[in-house]
C-alpha positions as CSV (number, residue, x, y, z in Angstrom):
1,M,152.9,100.6,66.6
2,R,151.3,99.1,69.8
3,L,149.4,96.0,68.9
4,G,147.2,93.7,70.9
5,V,146.4,90.1,70.2
6,L,143.4,88.6,72.0
7,D,143.4,84.8,71.8
8,V,140.3,83.1,73.0
9,G,141.4,79.5,73.2
10,S,140.1,76.3,74.8
11,N,142.0,76.9,78.0
12,T,142.6,80.6,78.4
13,V,141.7,84.1,77.2
14,H,145.1,85.7,76.6
15,L,145.7,89.3,75.7
16,L,149.3,90.0,74.5
17,I,150.4,93.6,73.9
18,V,153.5,94.3,71.9
19,D,155.4,97.2,70.3
20,A,156.2,96.4,66.7
21,H,156.6,97.7,63.2
22,P,157.2,96.0,59.8
23,G,160.6,94.4,59.6
24,A,161.2,94.5,63.4
25,R,160.9,91.8,66.1
26,P,157.7,92.3,68.2
27,I,158.6,93.4,71.7
28,P,156.2,92.2,74.4
29,Q,155.0,94.9,76.7
30,S,152.4,93.1,78.8
31,S,150.4,89.9,79.0
32,H,147.0,89.3,80.6
33,K,145.4,85.9,81.0
34,S,142.2,84.4,82.4
35,V,141.7,80.6,82.8
36,L,138.7,79.2,80.9
37,R,139.1,75.5,80.6
38,L,136.1,75.5,78.2
39,M,136.0,71.8,77.9
40,R,134.4,71.7,81.3
41,Y,131.4,73.6,80.0
42,L,130.6,71.5,76.9
43,T,127.2,69.9,77.0
44,P,126.3,66.5,75.5
45,D,125.0,68.2,72.3
46,G,128.3,69.9,71.8
47,S,127.2,73.4,72.9
48,I,128.8,75.6,75.5
49,S,126.7,75.8,78.6
50,D,125.2,79.1,80.0
51,E,127.8,79.0,82.7
52,G,130.6,78.6,80.2
53,V,129.2,81.5,78.1
54,A,129.2,83.7,81.2
55,V,132.8,82.8,81.9
56,I,133.7,83.7,78.3
57,L,131.9,87.1,78.5
58,E,133.5,87.9,81.8
59,S,137.0,87.0,80.6
60,I,136.8,88.8,77.3
61,G,135.1,91.8,78.9
62,A,138.1,92.1,81.3
63,A,140.6,91.8,78.4
64,A,138.6,94.4,76.4
65,A,138.8,96.9,79.2
66,I,142.6,96.5,79.5
67,A,142.9,96.8,75.7
68,R,141.0,100.1,75.7
69,E,143.3,101.5,78.4
70,S,146.5,100.4,76.6
71,G,146.5,102.9,73.7
72,L,146.5,100.2,71.1
73,D,146.8,101.1,67.4
74,E,145.1,97.8,66.5
75,L,143.5,94.9,68.4
76,L,143.7,91.5,66.6
77,S,141.1,89.2,68.1
78,M,140.7,85.5,67.4
79,A,139.0,82.4,68.6
80,T,140.2,78.8,68.1
81,S,138.8,75.3,68.4
82,A,136.5,75.4,71.4
83,I,134.2,78.2,70.0
84,R,134.8,77.1,66.4
85,E,133.5,73.6,67.1
86,A,130.7,74.4,69.6
87,T,127.2,73.9,68.2
88,N,126.2,77.3,69.6
89,G,129.5,79.0,68.5
90,P,127.8,81.6,66.2
91,E,125.4,82.6,68.9
92,V,128.3,82.9,71.4
93,L,130.3,85.1,68.9
94,A,127.3,87.4,68.4
95,L,126.8,87.7,72.1
96,V,130.5,88.5,72.7
97,E,130.4,91.3,70.1
98,E,127.1,92.7,71.5
99,R,128.3,92.7,75.2
100,T,132.0,93.5,74.8
101,G,132.4,95.1,71.4
102,I,134.9,92.5,70.4
103,A,134.4,90.8,67.0
104,L,136.3,87.6,67.2
105,Q,137.8,86.1,64.0
106,V,137.4,82.3,64.1
107,L,140.5,80.6,62.8
108,S,140.3,77.2,61.2
109,G,142.5,74.4,62.5
110,D,144.6,74.7,59.3
111,D,145.0,78.4,59.7
112,E,146.2,77.9,63.3
113,A,148.8,75.5,62.0
114,K,149.9,77.8,59.2
115,L,150.2,80.9,61.4
116,T,152.1,79.1,64.1
117,F,154.5,77.7,61.5
118,L,155.1,81.2,60.2
119,A,156.0,82.3,63.7
120,V,158.3,79.4,64.2
121,R,160.0,79.9,60.8
122,R,160.7,83.5,61.7
123,W,162.2,82.5,65.1
124,Y,164.5,79.8,63.7
125,G,165.2,81.3,60.3
126,W,165.9,79.8,56.9
127,S,168.9,77.9,58.2
128,A,166.4,75.5,59.9
129,G,165.6,74.1,56.5
130,E,162.7,71.6,56.2
131,M,160.7,72.0,59.4
132,L,158.2,69.8,61.2
133,L,156.0,71.6,63.8
134,L,154.0,70.1,66.6
135,D,151.7,72.4,68.5
136,I,149.3,71.2,71.3
137,G,146.5,73.5,72.3
138,G,143.5,72.8,74.6
139,G,141.2,71.5,71.9
140,S,143.5,70.4,69.1
141,L,146.9,69.3,67.9
142,E,148.3,71.2,65.0
143,I,151.0,69.6,62.8
144,A,152.7,71.4,59.9
145,A,155.7,70.7,57.6
146,G,157.6,72.5,54.9
147,G,160.6,74.5,53.8
148,D,159.1,77.9,53.3
149,E,157.5,80.5,55.5
150,Y,154.1,78.9,55.2
151,P,153.9,75.1,55.4
152,D,153.3,72.7,52.5
153,V,151.1,70.5,54.7
154,A,149.1,71.8,57.7
155,I,146.5,69.8,59.6
156,S,144.6,70.0,62.9
157,L,143.6,66.9,64.9
158,P,141.2,66.6,67.8
159,L,143.9,65.7,70.2
160,G,144.2,68.8,72.4
161,A,145.3,68.5,76.0
162,G,142.0,69.7,77.4
163,R,139.8,67.6,75.1
164,S,141.9,64.5,75.7
165,T,141.7,65.0,79.5
166,V,137.9,65.3,79.4
167,G,137.5,62.5,77.0
168,F,139.8,59.9,78.6
169,L,141.5,60.9,81.9
170,H,138.4,60.9,84.1
171,D,140.1,60.3,87.5
172,D,142.6,62.5,89.4
173,P,145.2,61.1,89.2
174,P,144.3,59.1,86.1
175,T,144.4,55.3,86.1
176,A,146.9,53.4,84.0
177,A,144.0,52.0,81.9
178,Q,142.8,55.5,81.2
179,Q,146.2,56.6,80.1
180,E,146.6,53.6,77.9
181,A,143.2,54.2,76.3
182,L,144.3,57.8,75.4
183,R,147.6,56.5,74.0
184,L,145.7,54.0,71.7
185,H,143.3,56.7,70.6
186,A,146.1,59.2,69.8
187,R,148.0,56.5,68.0
188,E,145.0,55.7,65.8
189,V,144.3,59.4,65.0
190,L,147.9,60.1,64.2
191,A,148.2,57.0,62.0
192,A,145.3,58.2,59.9
193,A,147.0,61.6,59.5
194,L,150.5,60.3,58.5
195,P,149.7,59.8,54.7
196,A,149.2,63.6,54.4
197,F,153.0,64.0,55.1
198,A,154.2,61.0,53.0
199,E,155.6,63.2,50.2
200,E,157.3,65.7,52.5
201,P,161.1,65.5,52.8
202,D,162.7,64.5,56.1
203,A,162.7,67.4,58.5
204,H,166.0,69.0,59.3
205,H,164.5,70.7,62.3
206,V,161.6,69.5,64.5
207,V,159.9,72.2,66.7
208,G,157.3,72.1,69.4
209,S,155.3,75.1,70.4
210,S,152.5,76.0,72.9
211,K,152.4,76.5,76.6
212,T,151.8,72.7,77.2
213,I,155.0,71.8,75.3
214,R,157.0,74.6,77.0
215,S,155.8,73.3,80.4
216,L,156.8,69.8,79.6
217,A,160.2,70.9,78.4
218,R,160.9,72.9,81.5
219,L,159.9,69.8,83.6
220,A,161.6,67.1,81.6
221,G,163.8,68.7,79.0
222,S,167.2,70.3,78.9
223,V,168.9,73.5,77.6
224,A,171.7,74.1,75.2
225,D,173.6,77.2,74.0
226,G,171.7,79.1,71.3
227,I,172.6,82.1,69.1
228,G,173.2,85.5,70.5
229,G,173.5,84.5,74.1
230,T,170.0,82.8,74.2
231,E,169.4,79.3,75.4
232,R,167.7,76.6,73.3
233,S,165.1,74.5,75.1
234,L,165.1,70.9,74.0
235,L,162.9,67.9,74.8
236,R,163.7,64.3,74.1
237,R,161.0,61.7,73.8
238,S,163.0,59.4,76.2
239,Q,162.9,62.2,78.8
240,L,159.2,62.8,78.3
241,D,158.3,59.2,78.5
242,D,160.4,58.9,81.7
243,W,158.3,61.7,83.3
244,I,154.8,60.9,82.2
245,P,154.2,58.0,84.6
246,R,155.6,59.9,87.5
247,L,153.6,63.0,86.6
248,A,150.4,60.9,86.3
249,R,150.7,59.6,89.8
250,I,150.6,63.1,91.3
251,P,147.2,64.7,91.9
252,A,146.5,67.8,89.8
253,E,146.5,70.1,92.8
254,A,150.0,69.1,93.7
255,R,151.6,69.3,90.2
256,P,152.2,73.1,90.3
257,A,155.0,72.4,92.8
258,L,157.0,70.9,89.9
259,P,159.1,73.0,87.6
260,G,157.2,74.4,84.7
261,I,153.7,73.2,85.7
262,T,151.4,76.1,86.2
263,A,147.9,76.1,87.7
264,D,146.2,76.8,84.4
265,R,147.8,73.6,82.9
266,T,147.9,71.3,85.8
267,F,144.7,69.4,85.0
268,Q,145.6,68.7,81.4
269,I,149.4,68.3,81.5
270,V,149.4,64.5,81.6
271,A,147.1,64.3,78.6
272,G,149.3,66.8,76.8
273,G,152.4,64.7,77.5
274,I,150.8,61.5,76.3
275,V,149.6,63.1,73.0
276,L,153.1,64.7,72.5
277,S,154.8,61.4,73.1
278,E,152.6,59.6,70.6
279,A,153.0,62.4,68.0
280,M,156.8,62.2,68.4
281,A,156.7,58.4,68.0
282,A,154.4,58.6,64.9
283,F,156.9,61.0,63.2
284,R,159.9,59.2,64.6
285,V,161.1,62.3,66.4
286,R,163.7,61.7,69.1
287,E,164.2,65.3,70.1
288,L,162.6,68.6,69.4
289,D,163.4,72.3,69.9
290,V,160.8,74.3,71.9
291,S,159.8,77.6,70.3
292,P,159.0,80.6,72.4
293,W,156.8,81.9,69.6
294,A,153.5,80.4,68.5
295,L,150.1,81.4,67.2
296,R,149.8,84.9,68.7
297,E,153.2,85.9,67.3
298,G,152.1,84.4,63.9
299,I,149.0,86.6,63.9
300,I,151.2,89.7,64.6
301,L,153.7,88.8,61.9
302,R,151.1,88.3,59.3
303,Y,149.5,91.6,60.2
304,L,152.8,93.4,59.9
305,D,153.6,91.7,56.6
306,R,150.4,93.0,55.2
307,L,151.2,96.5,56.2
308,G,154.6,96.2,54.6
């Protein structure tokens, strides 16, 4: 089968096309991405501005045209926190369907966490044992834990890299005071979430996923031998904390010169690093593995499981 996943997130509209069938690993064929940075278009009442809606329609329209030309057997379309939480979200969804023919499924934060956990579990396998997952998107931070394919505990916190940038890091580069304010805020939000995980066993394996974490790992992390000739990407909290102050001193426009920092993440990478550092500290994580699979792969795997 040729499947497409259209992911309308807070930062990008991303169309991933794969060849797959039940019981097989999805093989990527192409990837198409448009930068949104929807947090720029939120108005004081929590709605997406007319300019933001126009950007959404243009980006989804372009992705829909590619999907139509790609001979897909199925297109799985989803929207996450930015549209989910916008006060005019239902109107935006209706307009998207009217103009582009794409009916977006809105995922809850918990569903994001569960599906990402499924993808990570399939990547690392049962030998990973009890897993803890940290996933940083543009609008939210997902945390999940458990020993099965779906987590025992899955939560979503309003600590996404884009949201945190807009809310706290107002200057470019951000001031030390702004960075500290974000750290304190993240610490408080995470402290309130910790009791949900109190009954969970200690994790045998801690995993980070999302483009933000992959970017930070390429910048500050290291690699180790994996299974089957692949490399494991690892990120230690000490490495991350060493890089965050240096990264924060560099203007956003200059950061793409660094390894792993792409233009679509350059404005929010400092906030993502701060949130990840605080999440690792809250859960007493010294090092995590960085998963190449995340939410989009989870959507594909769940679809294939249902076919099976």
